[in-house]
C-alpha positions in Angstrom: 75.8 224.2 108.2 72.7 226.4 108.0 70.5 223.8 109.5 72.9 223.3 112.4 72.8 227.0 113.3 69.0 227.0 113.0 68.7 224.1 115.4 71.2 225.8 117.7 69.0 229.0 117.6 65.9 227.0 118.3 67.4 225.4 121.3 68.1 228.9 122.7 64.6 230.2 122.3 63.8 229.7 125.9 66.8 231.8 126.9 67.2 235.6 127.3 66.3 238.2 124.6 70.0 239.0 124.5 70.9 235.5 123.6 68.2 235.4 120.9 69.5 238.6 119.4 73.0 237.2 119.2 71.6 234.0 117.5 69.7 236.1 114.9 72.8 238.1 114.1 74.8 235.0 113.9 72.2 233.5 111.5 72.1 236.6 109.3 75.9 236.6 109.0 75.9 233.0 108.1 73.0 233.4 105.7 75.0 236.1 103.8 78.0 233.8 103.7 75.9 231.0 102.2 74.3 233.3 99.7 77.8 234.5 98.6 78.9 230.9 98.2 75.8 230.0 96.2 76.4 233.0 93.9 80.0 231.9 93.4 78.8 228.4 92.6 76.2 229.6 90.1 79.0 231.6 88.3 80.9 228.3 87.9 77.9 226.2 87.0 77.5 225.3 83.4 74.1 225.0 81.7 72.8 222.3 79.5 69.5 221.0 78.0 68.5 217.4 77.9 65.6 216.6 75.6 63.8 213.2 75.9 61.3 211.9 73.4 59.2 209.4 75.3 56.7 208.9 72.5 55.9 205.2 71.7 56.8 205.5 68.0 60.5 206.1 68.8 60.7 203.8 71.8 62.6 200.5 71.6 62.9 197.6 73.8 66.4 196.8 75.3 67.4 193.1 75.1 66.4 191.2 78.2 70.0 190.0 78.4 71.8 193.4 78.2 73.6 193.4 81.5 75.2 190.6 83.4 78.4 189.6 85.2 81.7 188.0 84.2 83.4 185.6 86.6 87.2 185.6 86.5 89.6 184.4 89.1 91.7 186.5 91.5 90.7 183.9 94.1 87.1 184.8 93.2 86.3 181.0 93.4 88.8 179.2 95.6 89.1 181.2 98.7 86.2 183.4 97.6 82.7 182.7 96.4 83.2 179.0 96.9 83.0 178.5 100.6 85.5 175.7 101.1 87.8 176.7 103.9 90.7 174.3 103.4 93.3 175.2 100.9 94.9 172.3 99.1 92.5 169.9 100.6 93.8 166.9 98.7 97.5 167.6 99.0 97.7 167.7 95.2 99.0 171.3 94.8 102.6 170.2 95.0 102.2 168.1 91.8 101.9 164.3 91.2 105.5 163.5 92.1 106.4 162.6 95.7 107.6 163.8 98.0 106.0 167.1 97.3 105.2 170.5 98.8 102.1 170.5 100.9 101.7 174.2 101.2 99.9 175.8 103.0 99.7 172.8 105.4 102.2 173.1 108.2 103.4 170.9 111.1 102.7 171.1 114.8 105.7 169.7 116.6 109.4 169.2 115.5 111.6 166.7 113.7 111.9 164.6 116.9 108.2 164.2 117.4 106.6 164.0 113.9 107.5 163.2 110.3 105.2 164.1 107.4 105.6 163.2 103.7 103.4 162.6 100.7 103.1 159.3 98.9 100.8 157.6 96.3 98.6 155.6 98.7 95.4 157.6 98.0 92.1 155.7 97.4 91.2 158.1 94.6 92.5 157.2 91.2 92.5 160.8 89.9 94.1 162.1 93.1 96.9 159.7 93.8 98.7 161.9 96.4 98.0 161.4 100.1 99.7 162.6 103.3 101.5 160.2 105.6 101.9 161.4 109.2 104.2 159.5 111.5 104.0 160.4 115.2 107.4 159.7 116.7 107.0 160.7 120.3 106.0 158.3 123.2 105.6 161.3 125.5 104.1 163.9 123.2 103.4 167.5 124.2 100.1 168.1 126.1 98.4 169.4 122.9 99.7 166.6 120.8 101.6 166.9 117.5 100.1 167.0 114.0 99.3 169.2 111.0 97.3 172.3 110.5 95.8 174.2 107.6 95.3 178.1 107.7 92.9 178.1 104.8 93.0 181.1 102.5 94.8 183.7 104.6 92.9 182.4 107.7 89.5 180.8 108.2 86.6 182.9 109.3 85.0 180.9 112.1 82.0 182.5 113.8 80.5 181.8 117.1 77.5 179.4 117.1 77.9 178.4 113.5 78.3 174.8 112.3 81.1 173.6 110.0 81.0 170.3 108.1 84.2 168.3 108.3 84.9 165.5 105.8 88.2 163.7 105.5 89.6 160.3 104.6 91.8 158.5 107.0 93.6 155.1 107.4 95.9 153.7 110.0 97.4 150.2 110.5 96.9 150.5 114.2 94.4 152.2 116.4 94.7 156.0 116.3 93.2 158.7 118.5 92.9 162.0 116.6 91.6 165.4 117.7 90.4 167.7 114.9 90.1 171.3 116.1 89.3 174.8 115.0 91.7 177.1 116.8 93.1 180.6 116.7 96.0 181.2 114.3 98.5 180.5 117.0 96.7 177.4 118.1 96.2 178.7 121.7 92.5 179.3 121.6 90.2 176.3 120.9 86.9 177.2 119.1 85.7 173.7 118.4 87.0 170.2 118.5 86.0 166.6 117.9 87.8 163.3 118.8 88.1 160.7 116.0 88.9 157.1 116.7 90.5 155.2 113.8 90.3 151.4 114.0 93.4 149.4 113.0 92.4 148.7 109.4 94.3 148.9 106.2 91.3 150.4 104.3 90.5 154.1 104.0 87.5 155.3 106.0 85.4 158.4 105.5 85.0 160.7 108.5 82.0 163.0 108.5 81.6 165.3 111.5 80.1 168.6 112.5 82.1 171.2 114.4 80.1 173.9 116.3 82.1 177.0 117.0 82.3 178.3 120.6 83.8 181.7 119.7 84.7 183.9 116.7 88.1 184.1 115.0 88.6 185.7 111.6 92.0 184.0 111.1 91.4 180.6 112.5 93.0 177.3 111.4 92.0 173.6 111.2 94.4 171.3 113.0 94.6 167.5 113.3 96.7 166.2 116.2 97.6 163.0 118.0 99.4 162.1 121.2 100.0 158.4 120.3 102.9 157.0 118.5 102.0 155.6 115.1 101.3 156.2 111.4 98.1 157.8 110.0 97.4 158.7 106.3 95.1 161.6 105.4 93.4 162.6 102.1 90.7 165.0 100.9 90.3 167.0 104.1 87.4 169.5 103.6 85.7 172.0 105.9 82.6 173.8 104.7 80.2 176.1 106.5 76.9 174.4 106.9 75.1 177.6 105.9 75.8 178.3 102.2 73.5 179.8 99.6 70.7 177.3 99.0 73.1 174.6 100.3 75.0 174.9 97.0 78.4 175.8 98.5 78.5 179.6 97.8 79.2 182.3 100.4 75.8 183.9 101.2 77.0 187.5 101.5 78.8 187.4 98.1 75.8 185.8 96.4 73.7 188.5 97.9 75.9 191.1 96.3 75.4 189.5 92.9 71.6 189.1 93.4 71.4 192.9 94.1 72.8 193.5 90.6 70.1 191.5 89.0 72.4 190.0 86.4 70.8 188.6 83.3 73.7 186.3 82.4 76.9 184.8 84.0 79.9 184.5 81.8 82.2 181.7 83.1 84.7 180.2 84.1 86.8 183.3 83.2 89.0 184.8 80.5 92.6 183.7 80.6 91.6 181.0 83.1 89.9 179.3 80.2 93.1 179.5 78.0 95.8 178.9 80.5 99.4 180.1 79.9 99.9 176.6 78.6 97.1 174.2 77.5 98.1 171.7 80.1 96.9 174.2 82.7 93.7 175.3 81.0 90.3 174.6 82.7 89.0 171.2 81.9 85.3 170.8 82.5 85.4 166.9 82.7 87.8 167.1 85.6 85.7 169.6 87.5 82.5 167.5 87.7 81.4 164.5 89.8 82.2 163.9 93.5 84.5 166.6 94.8 86.9 164.1 96.3 87.7 162.7 92.8 88.4 166.0 91.1 92.1 166.3 90.4 92.2 170.1 90.4 94.7 172.1 88.4 97.2 174.9 88.5 95.8 178.1 87.1 99.0 179.5 85.7 97.5 182.8 84.5 96.6 183.7 88.1 99.4 181.6 89.6 97.6 179.5 92.1 96.2 176.0 92.6 92.5 175.4 92.6 90.9 172.1 93.6 88.0 172.8 91.2 85.4 172.4 93.9 83.8 175.3 91.9 83.5 173.4 88.7 81.4 173.4 85.5 78.4 172.0 87.3 78.6 174.6 90.1 78.9 177.4 87.6 75.7 176.2 85.9 74.0 175.9 89.3 75.1 179.4 90.2 73.7 180.8 87.0 70.4 179.1 87.8 70.4 180.4 91.4 71.0 184.0 90.1 68.3 183.6 87.4 71.0 184.4 84.9 71.7 182.8 81.5 74.9 180.7 81.6 77.5 181.7 79.0 80.0 178.9 78.8 83.4 180.1 77.6 85.3 177.0 76.4 88.9 176.5 75.3 89.3 176.6 71.5 92.5 174.6 71.5 94.6 177.6 72.2 96.5 179.0 75.1 98.9 182.0 75.4 101.9 179.8 74.5 100.7 176.8 72.5 98.0 175.9 70.0 96.4 172.8 68.6 96.5 172.6 64.8 93.0 172.5 63.2 93.9 169.1 61.8 94.1 167.7 65.3 91.2 169.7 66.9 88.6 166.9 66.7 89.0 165.7 70.3 88.5 169.2 71.6 85.3 169.5 69.5 84.0 166.3 70.9 84.9 167.4 74.4 82.8 170.6 74.0 79.8 168.6 72.5 80.0 166.4 75.6 80.0 169.4 77.9 76.8 170.7 76.2 75.2 167.3 76.6 76.1 167.3 80.3 74.4 170.6 80.7 71.5 170.2 78.3 71.0 166.5 77.7 68.2 164.5 79.1 68.8 162.5 82.3 68.9 159.4 80.2 71.7 160.6 77.9 75.3 159.6 78.5 76.5 162.9 80.0 73.1 164.1 81.1 72.9 161.1 83.4 76.1 162.3 85.1 74.5 165.6 85.8 71.4 163.9 87.1 73.5 161.8 89.4 75.0 165.0 90.8 71.5 166.1 91.8 70.1 168.1 88.8 67.9 165.8 86.7 66.5 168.7 84.7 68.7 170.2 82.0 70.3 173.6 82.4 69.3 176.3 80.0 72.6 176.7 78.1 71.7 179.0 75.2 75.1 180.8 74.7 78.6 179.5 74.2 81.8 181.5 73.5 84.4 179.8 71.3 87.6 180.7 73.1 88.7 183.9 74.8 90.7 186.6 73.2 92.1 184.1 70.6 91.3 186.1 67.4 94.4 186.6 65.3 96.1 183.4 66.5 97.4 181.1 63.8 94.8 178.3 64.2 91.8 180.3 65.6 89.8 180.7 62.4 90.2 177.1 61.4 89.4 175.8 64.9 86.5 178.2 65.3 84.8 176.9 62.2 85.1 173.3 63.4 83.5 174.1 66.7 80.9 176.4 65.1 79.7 173.8 62.6 79.6 170.9 65.0 77.7 172.9 67.7 75.3 174.4 65.1 74.4 171.0 63.8 73.9 169.4 67.3 72.3 172.5 69.0 71.0 174.9 66.3 69.5 177.2 69.0 72.7 177.9 70.8 74.0 181.4 70.2 77.7 181.2 69.3 80.2 183.9 70.1 83.3 184.8 68.1 86.4 186.3 69.7 86.9 188.6 66.7 85.6 192.2 66.8 82.9 193.0 64.3 82.2 196.5 65.4 84.1 198.3 62.7 83.8 195.8 59.8 82.2 192.5 58.9 83.6 189.2 60.2 85.0 186.7 57.8 83.2 183.8 59.5 79.7 183.1 60.7 78.7 184.1 64.3 75.6 185.1 66.3 77.6 187.5 68.4 81.2 188.8 68.7 83.3 189.7 71.6 84.3 193.3 72.2 86.8 194.0 75.0 88.0 197.4 76.1 90.3 198.5 78.9 91.1 202.1 78.8 91.8 205.2 80.9 88.8 207.1 82.2 88.8 209.9 79.6 89.1 207.4 76.7 86.3 205.2 77.9 84.1 208.2 78.5 84.6 209.3 74.9 83.7 205.7 73.8 80.1 206.2 74.7 79.4 206.7 71.0 81.5 203.7 69.9 78.6 201.7 68.4 76.7 204.7 66.8 78.1 203.9 63.4 78.3 200.1 63.6 76.4 198.2 60.9 72.9 197.3 62.0 73.1 194.0 60.1 75.2 190.9 61.0 76.1 189.5 64.3 75.5 191.6 67.5 78.1 192.7 70.0 78.8 191.1 73.3 80.8 193.7 75.3 82.1 190.9 77.5 84.9 192.8 79.2 84.9 196.6 79.8 86.6 198.6 82.5 88.7 201.6 83.4 92.1 200.3 84.4 95.6 201.2 85.6 96.1 204.6 87.2 92.6 205.9 86.8 91.2 202.7 88.3 93.3 202.7 91.5 91.6 200.1 93.7 88.2 201.2 92.4 87.7 204.9 92.0 84.7 207.2 91.5 86.5 208.5 88.3 86.5 204.9 86.9 82.8 204.4 87.7 81.8 207.7 86.0 83.6 206.8 82.7 82.1 203.3 82.8 78.6 204.7 83.4 78.9 207.0 80.4 80.1 204.0 78.3 77.0 202.0 79.4 74.6 204.8 78.4 76.0 204.4 74.9 75.5 200.7 75.1 71.9 201.3 76.1 71.3 203.6 73.2 72.9 201.1 70.8 71.2 198.0 72.3 69.7 197.2 69.0 73.1 195.8 68.1 74.7 195.4 71.5 73.1 192.3 73.0 75.1 191.9 76.3 77.7 193.7 78.4 79.6 192.9 81.6 82.3 194.6 83.6 85.6 192.7 84.2 86.4 191.2 86.5 83.8 190.5 89.2 85.6 189.5 92.4 89.0 190.0 93.9 90.4 188.7 97.2 92.0 191.6 99.0 94.8 189.3 100.4 96.3 188.1 97.1 99.6 189.5 95.9 98.6 189.8 92.2 95.7 192.1 91.9 93.7 193.3 88.8 92.6 196.9 89.4 89.1 197.3 87.9 87.3 194.9 90.2 83.6 195.2 91.2 83.5 193.4 94.6 86.4 193.2 97.0 86.4 190.6 99.8 88.5 188.8 102.4 87.6 185.9 104.7 84.8 187.8 106.4 84.3 191.2 104.9 83.3 192.5 101.5 82.4 195.8 99.8 81.4 197.1 96.4 83.7 199.5 94.6 82.1 202.6 93.0 81.8 200.5 89.8 79.5 198.2 91.7 77.2 201.0 92.8 77.3 202.4 89.4 76.0 199.2 88.0 73.2 199.2 90.5 71.7 202.1 88.6 71.7 200.1 85.4 70.2 196.9 86.8 66.7 197.8 85.6 67.9 198.5 82.0 67.7 194.9 80.8 64.3 194.5 79.1 63.4 198.1 79.7 62.3 200.6 77.0 64.9 203.1 75.7 64.0 206.6 74.6 66.0 209.0 72.3 67.9 211.7 74.1 69.8 214.8 72.9 72.1 217.0 75.0 73.0 220.6 74.1 74.9 223.2 76.1 76.4 226.7 75.8 79.8 225.7 77.2 81.8 222.5 77.3 79.1 220.7 79.2 78.0 218.9 76.0 81.3 217.1 76.0 81.3 216.4 79.7 77.8 214.9 80.0 76.4 211.6 79.1 72.7 210.7 79.5 70.1 208.1 78.7 66.4 207.6 79.5 64.4 204.4 79.9 61.0 203.4 81.2 60.9 200.3 83.4 58.6 198.6 85.9 59.3 197.5 89.5 58.1 194.4 91.2 54.7 196.0 91.9 54.3 196.7 88.2 54.6 200.4 88.8 56.2 202.3 85.8 59.0 204.8 86.0 60.8 207.1 83.7 64.5 206.8 84.6 66.8 209.6 83.5 70.5 208.9 84.0 73.1 211.8 83.8 76.8 211.5 84.1 78.8 214.7 84.8 82.4 214.0 84.0 83.6 217.5 84.8 84.7 219.2 88.1 82.0 221.8 88.0 78.2 221.5 88.6 75.9 221.6 85.6 72.4 223.1 85.6 70.3 220.8 83.3 66.9 221.7 81.9 65.2 218.4 81.2 62.4 218.5 78.6 60.3 215.4 78.1 57.8 215.0 75.3 55.5 212.2 74.3 54.8 210.8 77.8 51.7 208.7 77.9 51.2 209.2 81.7 51.3 211.8 84.3 54.1 212.0 86.9 53.5 211.2 90.5 55.9 213.6 92.3 55.5 211.9 95.7 56.9 208.6 94.4 59.7 210.2 92.4 63.3 210.0 93.6 66.8 211.1 92.8 69.9 208.9 93.4 73.4 210.3 93.3 76.8 208.6 93.1 79.5 211.1 93.9 82.2 212.1 96.5 84.4 215.0 97.5 87.3 213.7 95.5 87.1 212.0 92.1 89.8 209.5 93.1 88.0 208.4 96.2 87.7 204.7 96.8 85.8 202.4 99.2 87.5 200.2 101.7 86.8 197.7 104.5 87.1 200.6 107.0 84.9 202.8 104.9 82.9 200.6 102.5 80.3 203.3 101.7 82.6 206.3 101.2 81.4 206.3 97.5 77.9 204.9 97.4 74.4 205.7 96.3 72.5 208.5 98.1 68.8 208.4 97.5 66.3 211.2 98.2 62.8 212.3 97.2 62.5 214.4 94.1 60.1 217.2 95.0 60.3 219.0 91.7 59.5 216.4 89.1 57.7 216.9 85.8 57.9 216.8 82.0 59.9 220.0 82.3 62.2 220.5 85.2 65.5 222.0 86.1 68.1 220.1 88.1 71.7 220.7 89.1 74.0 217.7 88.8 77.0 217.8 91.1 80.6 217.9 89.8 82.0 214.4 89.0 78.7 212.6 89.6 76.3 210.1 88.3 72.7 211.0 89.0 69.6 208.9 88.4 66.1 210.5 88.4 63.2 208.0 88.7 60.0 209.7 87.8 57.0 207.6 88.9 54.4 207.4 86.1 50.7 207.4 87.0 47.9 206.5 84.5 46.6 209.6 82.7 43.2 210.8 84.0 42.4 212.4 80.6 41.9 209.3 78.5 38.8 207.3 77.7 35.8 207.1 80.0 36.7 203.5 80.8 40.3 204.7 81.5 39.1 207.4 83.9 36.8 204.9 85.7 39.7 202.4 86.1 42.0 205.1 87.4 39.4 206.5 89.9 38.6 203.0 91.1 42.3 202.3 91.7 42.6 205.6 93.7 39.7 204.5 95.9 
């Protein structure tokens, strides 16, 4: 406001003295008003002191693996990160019995011109269902009759981009088919290709490229014919030619993940691993090999079909692409509604051992050769495995767990094994390298849990906080309030990282179009847009913590500020090997806090010109981001002009502030040190 008036006054300097006088008077009145507001703010501002001991003797290295990401469904895979545009591409979603529902496929034409049904004529033994289309009309409509697929709430087709079409077709007579990308109503044609099918009884594979001549965010794929006859279809796929490293992932969503610098990827989910019933649990064997031969399955926890194009192999590939350690969460013989008795668990144990051989075995091993045939001869670095998900306390978990644990420990003694049972408040009754800790709470509760691990035993297995989030009312669709409580909780995990090995928010992705939503999501997307919730931006300020050096901090205040603040301090290095002291402060209260920061034990001077402050806040603590306003709550970075071992800062109400103090080599060290410093300055 003041700057606006000053600029206004400057623009009038060439005017009359009378105009200048009015401007000066206006400025003085405004200045008095601002001073009054500042005085009022100072009265409401609390005061606190943050002491940081940066001396080497008390410094401790944070585990390299501290922060990562957790992949759960919510159409995070099918219709999300996995770029396949066709939903129910193999017509299997209706089940193995025929005739079956082919949703979301629909018909172009009417009962007098076309008849469509499913049968068991597929050429794929694991996917026996195929679609039979009979064209009944001799004088078909100008555009022909046929079938179309709207994808996952519409296909995002962009002008000039190439899309790879693969499908399997057979016909007893010659058939002339047109495959097109059109608008949702079929009236606008974006791309098309004509396919001639010879009169053969065998299935043929069609592989074509469609280049879009226009953009439509809700497009559809349609297959039409004008000639009377019968045609069978199966495994109809449409993939963008441009995916991340050609591995089938949406570029923009992978970019969001890369920016978080995750050190691990926990997959393929939580309840997705278990299934409401074991028959619907994720099966790794059925998710590898050629995509056409993957049967897919119904994810009954999330209530939708997935063709498992994003399978076990692809998750391992994604981990490698992200530079993140894969954490394979496998089914322990338990679901929400049924369990396998420990006496009958042996086939499940063998199944998991085979999965580890697929990932880690040599290219000459039985399952390693399958991986090599898929294009990855070198083993994946699987060093972590979680035995089940949230199964602790179920009748057969302990017995099953020990059978898995002993078998894996014998075959792969270096793999770190994770128990579902919480060991934070007492010792486990079974061996484990790490234990799961899950917490979903309101914002106030999670903020108060920043000290949860302060009194946990320093011996025994370490904690894997594999699911944490503010949820329900406080979470909304991703609020500033939720992110502040989560940030405070993470400062506590940093401080206790001698016993907390890893942590990840839950879940990672959500498709904005689905009916069933889980509130504390990190990244929201649809067919063509995406944004990070405040929790995403909060995690951006922790992405340097893994492998950094943590320093002791203490907070004291004269008012209630001590209970409303959370803080931590680390030193880290950027890609240029420059060192920074990062001070993070969470203010959970609706009033500003003046914080006096006192740092002792620094082994370097502070370069003010390279020091910055980054703030996450908004005008309302319940503010959320959206497609229309994706950066309503986002990070705002500025240069920090007053930086030093002793400095005073004001942290805004309901905010998360990160101060990065650039560290320069000390000039007052040895003669050799001074010489090296001066030479670097030159």
